[in-house]
TORTI-915172 format. One record per residue: x, y, z of N, C-alpha, C in turn; residue number from 1. Coordinates in Angstrom, 2 decimals, padded with zeros to 5 digits, m for minus. Layout:
<recs>
REC:X:Y:Z:X:Y:Z:X:Y:Z:NUM
...
</recs>
This chain:
<recs>
REC:000.84:m001.19:000.00:000.00:000.00:000.00:000.88:001.25:000.00:1
REC:000.39:002.27:m000.69:001.11:003.54:m000.76:000.18:004.65:m000.28:2
REC:000.69:005.46:000.65:m000.10:006.52:001.27:000.62:007.85:001.12:3
REC:m000.17:008.91:000.99:000.38:010.26:000.90:m000.49:011.21:001.71:4
REC:000.05:012.38:001.98:m000.74:013.50:002.50:m000.76:014.57:001.43:5
REC:m001.96:014.87:000.93:m002.11:015.89:m000.11:m002.66:017.19:000.47:6
REC:m002.23:018.30:m000.12:m002.84:019.59:000.18:m004.00:019.80:m000.79:7
REC:m005.19:020.03:m000.25:m006.37:020.26:m001.09:m006.97:021.62:m000.71:8
REC:m007.97:022.03:m001.46:m008.62:023.31:m001.18:m009.27:023.32:000.20:9
REC:m009.60:022.14:000.73:m010.24:022.03:002.03:m009.26:021.71:003.15:10
REC:m007.95:021.71:002.84:m006.94:021.36:003.83:m006.23:020.08:003.45:11
REC:m005.35:019.60:004.31:m004.64:018.37:003.98:m005.55:017.16:004.14:12
REC:m005.22:016.10:003.39:m006.02:014.89:003.43:m005.10:013.69:003.18:13
REC:m005.24:012.65:004.01:m004.55:011.39:003.74:m005.19:010.74:002.52:14
REC:m004.35:010.15:001.67:m004.85:009.49:000.47:m004.12:008.17:000.28:15
REC:m004.81:007.26:m000.41:m004.21:006.01:m000.86:m003.91:006.15:m002.34:16
REC:m002.72:005.75:m002.73:m002.33:005.85:m004.13:m002.84:004.62:m004.87:17
REC:m003.68:004.86:m005.89:m004.19:003.81:m006.77:m003.78:004.16:m008.19:18
REC:m002.68:003.60:m008.63:m002.21:003.89:m009.98:m001.91:005.36:m010.14:19
REC:m002.61:006.01:m011.09:m002.37:007.43:m011.36:m003.26:008.34:m010.54:20
REC:m003.99:007.76:m009.57:m004.94:008.55:m008.78:m004.65:008.44:m007.29:21
REC:m005.09:009.45:m006.58:m005.04:009.46:m005.11:m006.48:009.43:m004.61:22
REC:m006.77:008.49:m003.72:m008.12:008.32:m003.19:m008.17:008.83:m001.77:23
REC:m009.06:009.79:m001.50:m009.13:010.39:m000.17:m009.58:009.37:000.88:24
REC:m008.94:009.48:002.06:m009.28:008.64:003.21:m009.86:009.53:004.30:25
REC:m010.46:008.90:005.29:m011.12:009.66:006.36:m010.11:010.03:007.44:26
REC:m009.11:010.82:007.04:m008.10:011.31:007.98:m007.47:012.55:007.37:27
REC:m007.10:013.49:008.23:m006.57:014.75:007.73:m005.16:014.61:007.15:28
REC:m004.41:013.60:007.58:m003.07:013.36:007.06:m002.66:011.94:007.43:29
REC:m001.52:011.51:006.95:m001.09:010.13:007.21:m000.81:009.91:008.69:30
REC:m000.32:010.91:009.39:m000.12:010.76:010.83:m001.41:010.49:011.57:31
REC:m002.46:011.22:011.22:m003.77:010.99:011.84:m004.32:009.62:011.47:32
REC:m004.09:009.18:010.24:m004.53:007.85:009.83:m003.87:006.77:010.68:33
REC:m002.56:006.89:010.90:m001.82:005.87:011.63:m002.22:005.79:013.10:34
REC:m002.84:006.84:013.62:m003.30:006.82:015.01:m004.44:005.83:015.23:35
REC:m005.11:005.41:014.15:m006.17:004.41:014.22:m005.54:003.02:014.21:36
REC:m005.73:002.20:015.25:m005.11:000.87:015.25:m005.50:000.01:014.05:37
REC:m006.65:000.30:013.43:m007.09:m000.46:012.26:m006.80:000.27:010.96:38
REC:m005.72:001.08:010.95:m005.46:001.94:009.79:m005.26:001.14:008.49:39
REC:m004.65:m000.03:008.58:m004.42:m000.80:007.35:m005.73:m001.18:006.68:40
REC:m006.68:m001.68:007.48:m007.96:m002.11:006.92:m008.75:m000.92:006.39:41
REC:m008.78:000.16:007.15:m009.57:001.31:006.71:m008.95:001.96:005.48:42
REC:m007.63:002.05:005.44:m006.97:002.66:004.28:m007.19:001.84:003.02:43
REC:m007.26:000.52:003.16:m007.47:m000.34:002.01:m008.91:m000.30:001.52:44
REC:m009.86:m000.06:002.44:m011.28:m000.18:002.09:m011.92:001.13:001.66:45
REC:m011.46:002.25:002.20:m012.15:003.52:001.95:m012.03:003.94:000.49:46
REC:m013.07:004.66:000.03:m013.12:005.05:m001.38:m013.72:006.44:m001.50:47
REC:m012.91:007.44:m001.09:m013.38:008.82:m001.13:m013.12:009.49:m002.46:48
REC:m013.11:010.81:m002.43:m012.87:011.59:m003.65:m011.52:011.21:m004.27:49
REC:m011.46:011.29:m005.59:m010.25:010.90:m006.30:m009.59:012.13:m006.91:50
REC:m008.25:012.11:m006.91:m007.45:013.21:m007.47:m006.44:012.62:m008.45:51
REC:m006.16:013.35:m009.50:m005.06:012.98:m010.39:m003.75:013.21:m009.65:52
REC:m002.89:012.21:m009.65:m001.60:012.37:m008.99:m000.72:013.38:m009.71:53
REC:m000.80:013.41:m011.01:000.00:014.37:m011.77:m000.39:015.78:m011.37:54
REC:000.57:016.51:m010.88:000.31:017.89:m010.45:m000.24:018.02:m009.06:55
REC:m000.43:016.90:m008.33:m000.94:016.98:m006.96:000.09:017.66:m006.06:56
REC:m000.40:018.38:m005.05:000.45:019.14:m004.14:000.67:018.31:m002.88:57
REC:001.81:017.65:m002.79:002.09:016.75:m001.68:002.70:017.50:m000.50:58
REC:002.14:017.29:000.67:002.71:017.77:001.93:003.74:016.76:002.41:59
REC:004.49:017.07:003.48:005.29:016.01:004.11:004.38:014.82:004.40:60
REC:004.86:013.61:004.18:003.98:012.45:004.26:003.37:012.31:005.66:61
REC:004.12:012.63:006.70:003.56:012.83:008.04:003.90:014.28:008.40:62
REC:002.95:015.20:008.33:003.28:016.62:008.48:003.78:017.03:009.86:63
REC:003.32:016.34:010.90:003.68:016.77:012.25:003.93:015.55:013.14:64
REC:005.03:014.85:012.94:005.32:013.69:013.78:005.52:014.11:015.23:65
REC:005.13:013.24:016.15:005.40:013.52:017.55:006.88:013.53:017.84:66
REC:007.62:012.65:017.16:009.07:012.57:017.32:009.71:012.30:015.96:67
REC:010.86:012.94:015.73:011.71:012.63:014.58:013.09:012.31:015.15:68
REC:013.45:011.04:015.14:014.75:010.58:015.63:015.65:010.32:014.44:69
REC:016.87:010.80:014.50:017.80:010.67:013.38:019.04:009.89:013.82:70
REC:019.61:009.19:012.87:020.76:008.33:013.14:021.95:008.82:012.32:71
REC:023.10:008.95:012.96:024.32:009.32:012.26:025.23:008.12:012.07:72
REC:026.13:008.21:011.10:027.19:007.21:010.91:026.62:005.79:010.86:73
REC:025.81:005.53:009.82:025.10:004.25:009.80:025.25:003.48:008.49:74
REC:026.12:003.93:007.57:026.36:003.16:006.35:027.75:002.52:006.43:75
REC:027.76:001.20:006.39:028.97:000.41:006.64:030.11:000.81:005.70:76
REC:029.85:000.85:004.41:030.91:001.15:003.44:031.51:002.52:003.69:77
REC:030.66:003.50:003.95:031.15:004.87:004.18:031.99:004.95:005.44:78
REC:031.57:004.28:006.50:032.33:004.30:007.76:033.71:003.70:007.54:79
REC:033.77:002.55:006.87:035.04:001.87:006.67:035.96:002.65:005.73:80
REC:035.38:003.29:004.70:036.22:004.05:003.78:036.80:005.29:004.44:81
REC:036.17:005.74:005.52:036.69:006.88:006.28:037.71:006.44:007.33:82
REC:037.99:005.12:007.39:038.98:004.63:008.33:038.49:004.52:009.75:83
REC:037.17:004.50:009.95:036.61:004.42:011.29:036.15:003.00:011.58:84
REC:036.07:002.69:012.86:035.50:001.41:013.28:033.98:001.48:013.22:85
REC:033.36:000.34:012.96:031.90:000.31:012.98:031.41:000.58:014.41:86
REC:030.38:001.40:014.55:029.90:001.74:015.90:029.21:000.56:016.57:87
REC:029.31:000.53:017.90:028.62:m000.51:018.66:027.18:m000.18:018.96:88
REC:026.85:001.10:018.89:025.49:001.57:019.18:025.15:002.71:018.22:89
REC:023.87:002.92:017.93:023.48:004.02:017.05:023.80:005.38:017.66:90
REC:024.21:006.31:016.81:024.36:007.71:017.19:023.03:008.41:016.91:91
REC:022.41:008.96:017.94:021.06:009.52:017.81:021.06:011.02:018.05:92
REC:020.21:011.71:017.28:019.90:013.12:017.53:018.46:013.33:017.09:93
REC:017.96:014.55:017.24:016.55:014.81:016.95:016.40:015.89:015.89:94
REC:015.22:015.91:015.31:014.79:016.96:014.40:013.36:017.29:014.80:95
REC:012.90:018.50:014.51:011.56:018.91:014.90:010.67:019.11:013.68:96
REC:009.35:018.99:013.86:008.45:019.02:012.70:008.54:020.29:011.86:97
REC:008.91:021.41:012.47:009.01:022.66:011.70:010.05:022.57:010.58:98
REC:010.96:021.61:010.68:011.97:021.45:009.64:011.43:020.80:008.37:99
REC:010.30:020.11:008.47:009.81:019.31:007.36:009.12:020.14:006.28:100
REC:009.34:019.74:005.04:008.64:020.31:003.88:008.21:019.17:002.97:101
REC:007.39:019.49:001.98:006.94:018.48:001.04:008.01:018.13:000.02:102
REC:007.77:017.10:m000.78:008.78:016.60:m001.71:009.06:017.50:m002.90:103
REC:008.26:018.55:m003.10:008.52:019.51:m004.17:008.57:020.94:m003.66:104
REC:008.56:021.13:m002.34:008.57:022.48:m001.76:009.98:023.06:m001.81:105
REC:010.10:024.39:m001.80:011.43:025.00:m001.75:012.10:024.78:m000.40:106
REC:013.41:024.56:m000.43:014.22:024.48:000.78:014.65:025.90:001.15:107
REC:014.39:026.28:002.38:014.71:027.64:002.82:016.20:027.76:003.11:108
REC:016.87:028.64:002.38:018.29:028.92:002.59:018.40:030.07:003.58:109
REC:018.69:029.75:004.82:018.71:030.75:005.88:020.00:031.56:005.82:110
REC:019.87:032.89:005.97:021.03:033.77:005.92:022.04:033.47:007.03:111
REC:021.59:032.78:008.07:022.48:032.52:009.21:023.53:031.46:008.89:112
REC:023.34:030.68:007.83:024.26:029.60:007.52:024.90:029.79:006.15:113
REC:026.19:029.46:006.07:026.91:029.51:004.81:027.41:028.13:004.40:114
REC:026.86:027.08:005.02:027.35:025.72:004.75:026.19:024.74:004.79:115
REC:025.30:024.84:003.79:024.09:024.01:003.74:024.37:022.76:002.90:116
REC:024.17:021.61:003.52:024.59:020.34:002.93:023.40:019.39:002.77:117
REC:023.58:018.36:001.95:022.55:017.37:001.67:022.84:016.06:002.40:118
REC:021.79:015.30:002.73:021.94:013.98:003.33:020.72:013.13:002.96:119
REC:020.81:012.39:001.88:019.70:011.51:001.46:019.54:010.38:002.46:120
REC:018.29:010.10:002.87:018.07:009.09:003.92:016.77:008.31:003.69:121
REC:016.81:007.06:004.14:015.61:006.24:004.26:014.95:006.56:005.58:122
REC:013.66:006.91:005.55:012.90:007.20:006.76:011.98:006.04:007.10:123
REC:011.97:005.66:008.36:011.04:004.66:008.89:009.87:005.40:009.52:124
REC:008.65:004.99:009.21:007.47:005.58:009.84:006.83:004.52:010.73:125
REC:006.61:004.89:011.98:006.06:003.97:012.97:004.54:003.89:012.81:126
REC:004.00:002.68:012.93:002.57:002.49:012.74:001.84:001.91:013.93:127
REC:002.57:001.61:015.02:001.95:001.06:016.23:002.84:001.39:017.41:128
REC:002.28:001.53:018.61:003.12:001.84:019.77:004.17:000.75:019.99:129
REC:005.37:001.19:020.37:006.46:000.24:020.64:007.23:000.73:021.86:130
REC:007.34:m000.13:022.85:008.12:000.16:024.05:008.90:m001.09:024.43:131
REC:010.22:m000.98:024.50:011.10:m002.12:024.77:010.76:m003.28:023.84:132
REC:010.67:m002.97:022.56:010.19:m003.92:021.57:011.18:m005.06:021.34:133
REC:010.65:m006.28:021.24:011.42:m007.40:020.74:011.61:m007.23:019.24:134
REC:012.41:m008.10:018.63:012.59:m008.01:017.18:011.26:m008.16:016.46:135
REC:010.44:m009.11:016.88:009.15:m009.31:016.22:008.23:m008.11:016.43:136
REC:008.23:m007.57:017.63:007.40:m006.39:017.91:007.88:m005.18:017.12:137
REC:009.19:m005.04:016.98:009.74:m003.92:016.21:009.33:m004.02:014.75:138
REC:009.39:m005.24:014.19:008.95:m005.42:012.81:007.48:m005.04:012.65:139
REC:006.65:m005.50:013.59:005.21:m005.23:013.50:004.88:m003.76:013.67:140
REC:005.76:m003.01:014.32:005.50:m001.59:014.58:005.84:m000.69:013.39:141
REC:006.48:m001.23:012.36:006.88:m000.41:011.22:005.71:m000.32:010.23:142
REC:005.20:000.91:010.05:004.12:001.11:009.07:004.67:001.09:007.65:143
REC:005.83:001.68:007.46:006.40:001.74:006.13:007.59:002.66:006.07:144
REC:007.96:003.02:004.84:009.19:003.76:004.59:008.92:004.91:003.63:145
REC:009.77:005.94:003.73:009.64:007.10:002.85:011.02:007.71:002.63:146
REC:011.08:008.64:001.70:012.32:009.37:001.40:012.39:010.61:002.29:147
REC:013.58:010.89:002.81:013.82:012.10:003.59:015.21:012.62:003.25:148
REC:015.36:013.93:003.20:016.70:014.51:003.08:016.96:015.36:004.31:149
REC:017.94:014.94:005.10:018.30:015.61:006.34:019.23:016.78:006.03:150
REC:018.70:017.79:005.34:019.51:018.96:004.97:020.08:019.58:006.25:151
REC:021.39:019.85:006.21:022.12:020.20:007.43:022.92:021.47:007.25:152
REC:022.85:022.35:008.24:023.69:023.54:008.29:024.98:023.15:009.02:153
REC:026.03:022.83:008.25:027.24:022.28:008.85:027.93:023.27:009.80:154
REC:027.90:024.56:009.47:028.56:025.53:010.34:027.85:025.62:011.69:155
REC:026.58:025.31:011.76:025.85:025.26:013.02:026.00:023.89:013.68:156
REC:026.01:022.84:012.89:026.15:021.49:013.46:027.42:021.36:014.28:157
REC:028.52:021.95:013.79:029.81:021.76:014.43:030.22:022.93:015.33:158
REC:029.28:023.79:015.67:029.59:024.83:016.66:029.91:024.22:018.02:159
REC:029.26:023.10:018.31:029.50:022.39:019.56:029.57:020.90:019.25:160
REC:029.75:020.08:020.29:029.76:018.63:020.07:028.36:018.06:019.89:161
REC:027.32:018.87:020.12:025.94:018.43:019.95:025.44:018.89:018.58:162
REC:024.93:017.98:017.77:024.62:018.27:016.38:023.28:018.96:016.16:163
REC:022.37:018.92:017.10:020.98:019.27:016.86:020.80:020.62:016.19:164
REC:021.55:021.63:016.63:021.28:022.98:016.12:021.52:023.12:014.62:165
REC:022.33:022.26:014.05:022.53:022.31:012.60:021.59:021.43:011.82:166
REC:020.74:020.68:012.53:019.93:019.65:011.90:018.45:019.99:011.77:167
REC:018.01:021.09:012.35:016.56:021.31:012.41:016.16:022.74:012.11:168
REC:016.93:023.41:011.21:016.48:024.72:010.73:015.12:024.56:010.04:169
REC:014.30:025.59:010.17:012.94:025.49:009.64:012.92:025.37:008.11:170
REC:011.94:024.59:007.63:011.63:024.48:006.20:012.84:024.05:005.38:171
REC:013.54:023.00:005.85:014.74:022.55:005.16:014.73:021.08:004.75:172
REC:013.86:020.25:005.33:013.99:018.80:005.16:012.82:018.19:004.41:173
REC:012.97:017.92:003.12:011.88:017.30:002.37:011.62:015.88:002.84:174
REC:010.32:015.53:002.91:009.89:014.24:003.47:008.72:013.73:002.64:175
REC:008.92:012.64:001.94:007.88:012.09:001.07:008.47:011.79:m000.31:176
REC:007.65:011.51:m001.32:006.22:011.80:m001.39:005.29:010.78:m000.72:177
REC:005.73:009.50:m000.64:004.82:008.44:m000.22:005.35:007.69:000.99:178
REC:004.44:007.11:001.73:004.77:006.04:002.67:004.44:004.74:001.96:179
REC:005.41:003.84:001.86:005.22:002.56:001.20:005.34:001.46:002.25:180
REC:004.35:000.60:002.33:004.34:m000.44:003.36:005.35:m001.55:003.03:181
REC:005.86:m002.24:004.06:006.94:m003.21:003.84:006.60:m004.33:002.87:182
REC:005.33:m004.73:002.76:004.97:m005.84:001.88:005.22:m005.53:000.42:183
REC:005.43:m004.26:000.08:005.68:m003.87:m001.31:007.17:m003.78:m001.64:184
REC:008.04:m004.09:m000.68:009.46:m003.82:m000.85:010.30:m005.09:m000.72:185
REC:011.35:m005.22:m001.53:012.28:m006.34:m001.35:012.99:m006.21:m000.01:186
REC:012.91:m007.25:000.81:013.49:m007.17:002.13:012.50:m006.79:003.20:187
REC:011.29:m006.39:002.81:010.24:m006.08:003.79:010.65:m005.01:004.76:188
REC:010.69:m005.34:006.04:011.04:m004.35:007.07:012.54:m004.07:007.14:189
REC:013.31:m004.81:006.35:014.75:m004.54:006.19:015.03:m004.34:004.70:190
REC:014.50:m003.30:004.10:014.55:m003.18:002.64:015.96:m002.89:002.13:191
REC:016.27:m003.49:000.99:017.52:m003.22:000.29:017.18:m002.44:m000.97:192
REC:017.31:m001.13:m000.91:016.84:m000.24:m001.97:017.96:000.72:m002.38:193
REC:018.07:000.97:m003.67:019.04:001.96:m004.13:018.61:003.36:m003.70:194
REC:019.58:004.14:m003.21:019.32:005.50:m002.76:020.29:006.43:m003.49:195
REC:019.75:007.56:m003.95:020.56:008.47:m004.77:020.19:009.91:m004.46:196
REC:021.21:010.76:m004.49:021.00:012.20:m004.32:021.72:012.93:m005.44:197
REC:021.06:013.95:m005.99:021.66:014.77:m007.04:021.59:016.24:m006.66:198
REC:022.56:016.99:m007.16:022.55:018.44:m007.03:022.72:019.01:m008.43:199
REC:021.74:019.74:m008.90:021.74:020.30:m010.26:022.03:019.22:m011.30:200
REC:021.48:018.03:m011.07:021.61:016.93:m012.01:022.84:016.07:m011.82:201
REC:023.81:016.50:m011.01:025.01:015.71:m010.75:024.74:014.72:m009.61:202
REC:025.05:013.45:m009.81:024.90:012.48:m008.74:025.99:012.69:m007.70:203
REC:025.57:012.94:m006.45:026.51:013.21:m005.37:026.50:012.09:m004.32:204
REC:025.43:011.31:m004.25:025.36:010.16:m003.35:024.71:009.01:m004.09:205
REC:025.25:007.81:m003.92:024.67:006.62:m004.53:025.05:005.43:m003.66:206
REC:024.05:004.71:m003.15:024.30:003.61:m002.23:023.08:002.70:m002.23:207
REC:023.07:001.76:m001.29:021.93:000.85:m001.12:021.63:000.74:000.36:208
REC:020.36:000.78:000.71:019.98:000.78:002.13:020.30:m000.56:002.81:209
REC:020.62:m001.58:002.04:021.05:m002.83:002.63:022.40:m002.73:003.32:210
REC:023.09:m001.60:003.13:024.41:m001.38:003.73:024.33:m000.73:005.12:211
REC:023.11:m000.53:005.63:022.97:000.07:006.95:023.59:m000.83:008.03:212
REC:024.31:m000.23:008.96:024.85:m000.98:010.10:023.71:m001.40:011.02:213
REC:022.86:m000.43:011.36:021.68:m000.69:012.20:020.46:m000.57:011.31:214
REC:019.81:m001.69:011.03:018.68:m001.68:010.11:017.43:m001.16:010.80:215
REC:016.35:m000.93:010.06:015.14:m000.35:010.66:014.61:m001.11:011.87:216
REC:014.61:m002.43:011.80:014.10:m003.22:012.93:014.97:m003.01:014.16:217
REC:016.28:m003.05:013.98:017.19:m002.83:015.10:017.01:m001.44:015.69:218
REC:016.78:m000.44:014.85:016.61:000.93:015.34:015.33:001.08:016.15:219
REC:014.23:000.49:015.67:012.98:000.56:016.43:013.16:m000.11:017.79:220
REC:013.79:m001.27:017.81:014.01:m001.97:019.08:014.88:m001.14:020.02:221
REC:015.94:m000.56:019.49:016.88:000.21:020.32:016.24:001.48:020.87:222
REC:015.61:002.25:020.00:015.03:003.52:020.42:013.87:003.29:021.37:223
REC:013.10:002.23:021.15:011.95:001.97:022.02:012.38:001.54:023.42:224
REC:013.65:001.21:023.61:014.17:000.97:024.95:014.30:002.28:025.73:225
REC:014.50:003.37:024.99:014.68:004.69:025.60:013.34:005.38:025.84:226
REC:012.47:005.28:024.84:011.22:006.04:024.88:010.18:005.30:024.04:227
REC:008.92:005.47:024.38:007.85:004.85:023.60:007.77:005.48:022.21:228
REC:007.79:004.65:021.20:007.54:005.11:019.84:006.05:004.99:019.57:229
REC:005.48:006.05:019.01:004.04:006.12:018.76:003.76:006.18:017.27:230
REC:002.54:005.82:016.85:002.19:005.93:015.44:002.45:007.33:014.89:231
REC:003.09:007.37:013.73:003.44:008.63:013.10:004.83:009.11:013.42:232
REC:005.48:008.55:014.45:006.87:008.91:014.72:007.74:008.48:013.55:233
REC:008.87:009.18:013.39:009.74:008.98:012.23:011.17:008.73:012.71:234
REC:011.83:007.79:012.06:013.25:007.54:012.29:013.97:007.72:010.96:235
REC:014.89:008.69:010.89:015.74:008.88:009.72:017.00:008.05:009.94:236
REC:017.28:007.12:009.04:018.23:006.05:009.33:019.68:006.37:009.04:237
REC:019.99:007.57:008.57:021.37:007.94:008.28:021.63:008.07:006.79:238
REC:022.77:008.68:006.47:023.08:008.97:005.07:024.37:008.30:004.64:239
REC:024.49:007.91:003.37:025.74:007.32:002.87:026.77:008.39:002.57:240
REC:027.93:007.95:002.08:028.98:008.88:001.69:028.57:009.77:000.54:241
REC:029.31:010.84:000.35:029.06:011.75:m000.75:028.53:013.10:m000.34:242
REC:028.46:013.38:000.96:027.96:014.68:001.39:028.94:015.78:000.99:243
REC:028.42:016.99:000.86:029.24:018.10:000.39:030.34:018.50:001.34:244
REC:030.09:018.39:002.64:031.06:018.85:003.64:032.34:018.03:003.60:245
REC:032.26:016.77:003.16:033.43:015.89:003.14:034.27:016.05:001.88:246
REC:033.80:016.84:000.93:034.53:017.01:m000.31:035.67:018.00:m000.14:247
REC:036.65:017.91:m001.01:037.80:018.81:m000.96:037.95:019.49:m002.32:248
REC:037.58:020.78:m002.44:037.01:021.62:m001.37:035.55:021.25:m001.10:249
REC:035.01:021.67:000.05:033.60:021.38:000.34:032.68:021.98:m000.71:250
REC:031.54:021.33:m000.88:030.51:021.84:m001.79:029.21:021.98:m001.02:251
REC:028.59:023.14:m001.12:027.36:023.39:m000.37:026.25:023.83:m001.33:252
REC:025.02:023.85:m000.81:023.86:024.27:m001.58:023.73:025.78:m001.56:253
REC:023.52:026.36:m002.73:023.33:027.80:m002.83:021.97:028.13:m003.42:254
REC:021.61:029.40:m003.39:020.33:029.87:m003.90:020.16:029.44:m005.35:255
REC:019.04:028.78:m005.64:018.74:028.33:m007.00:019.12:026.90:m007.29:256
REC:019.93:026.29:m006.44:020.31:024.88:m006.66:019.07:023.99:m006.59:257
REC:019.10:022.88:m007.31:018.01:021.92:m007.29:018.53:020.62:m006.67:258
REC:017.90:020.23:m005.56:018.29:019.03:m004.83:017.32:017.91:m005.18:259
REC:017.84:016.80:m005.68:017.02:015.64:m005.99:017.36:014.50:m005.05:260
REC:016.34:013.83:m004.53:016.54:012.70:m003.62:015.62:011.58:m004.07:261
REC:016.19:010.40:m004.26:015.41:009.29:m004.82:015.77:007.99:m004.11:262
REC:014.76:007.21:m003.75:014.98:005.86:m003.26:014.11:004.92:m004.09:263
REC:014.73:003.88:m004.57:014.05:002.87:m005.39:012.73:002.45:m004.76:264
REC:011.66:002.51:m005.54:010.30:002.09:m005.17:009.61:003.03:m004.17:265
REC:010.32:004.02:m003.63:009.71:004.94:m002.67:009.40:006.30:m003.25:266
REC:010.01:006.64:m004.38:009.68:007.90:m005.00:010.86:008.87:m005.06:267
REC:010.57:010.03:m005.60:011.59:011.04:m005.88:011.15:012.40:m005.35:268
REC:012.11:013.13:m004.81:011.90:014.52:m004.42:012.68:015.43:m005.36:269
REC:012.14:016.60:m005.59:012.86:017.63:m006.35:012.58:018.97:m005.67:270
REC:013.59:019.52:m005.02:013.41:020.73:m004.22:014.41:021.79:m004.64:271
REC:013.90:022.96:m004.95:014.81:024.07:m005.26:015.19:024.79:m003.98:272
REC:016.46:025.13:m003.88:016.96:025.88:m002.73:016.72:027.36:m002.99:273
REC:016.06:028.02:m002.04:015.70:029.43:m002.23:016.09:030.24:m001.01:274
REC:016.56:031.44:m001.23:016.83:032.36:m000.14:015.53:032.67:000.58:275
REC:015.61:032.92:001.88:014.40:033.18:002.68:013.55:034.29:002.09:276
REC:014.20:035.35:001.64:013.45:036.50:001.12:012.69:036.12:m000.14:277
REC:013.25:035.22:m000.96:012.57:034.81:m002.19:011.35:033.97:m001.87:278
REC:011.42:033.11:m000.84:010.28:032.30:m000.46:009.15:033.16:000.08:279
REC:009.49:034.14:000.92:008.49:035.01:001.53:007.83:035.91:000.49:280
REC:008.58:036.25:m000.57:008.01:037.09:m001.61:006.98:036.32:m002.42:281
</recs>
């Protein structure tokens, strides 16, 4: 099953993707849909108003998650090529909902940062409460997967040893277009999918999510030991090599750049980077 949150004249609406059409569901967005314990059955059965997907205005697939947990240093090949040891535990930080934008929305280039970087990531969306989850419980708690780009202000990230301030600038992180349930993906809750990021058409990141050190099931189990994961919560699983900050010389996103993020079977984002004043105008 494929789910989206669309912006309509009456507000946002959760929809089920049926071929070239989006079918409205009885929920204001995908996060609200997932709050219903029977969301799978209702999403499959409902048959509301239909919209052409072509030209549809997609919001972040979950517009306001209760929690967005992010993972650093999680691609095996990239860690080893940097000469580092594989981590024994996930590196975690947070992002806040104000950072999220839709898969075609402009990325806000804030005047406060001169080092805006890309990070293509597989996002896990939680579909059932999980607390101290076993492996089986963690698998059952995964509603599906989506594309996310953890756009990062590197000059703010490295001001201190805590990364958060560079990770959650407003209107910077595209999320979507779709939530795709595990039954549609090779590997199910541990999907092995090609992931790619482009800047102005140049491929800057290319990897496969099967290279994750801590896979989605392991992350749900680990994080749920710390805090209850609730329906609609999001876990960004980390980015592969190829980020701009690691290049010599570094390469960053500037006004007018076009950032593309794609994961096999999950969809594609295309976001233009715009100065704050241009967006407000």
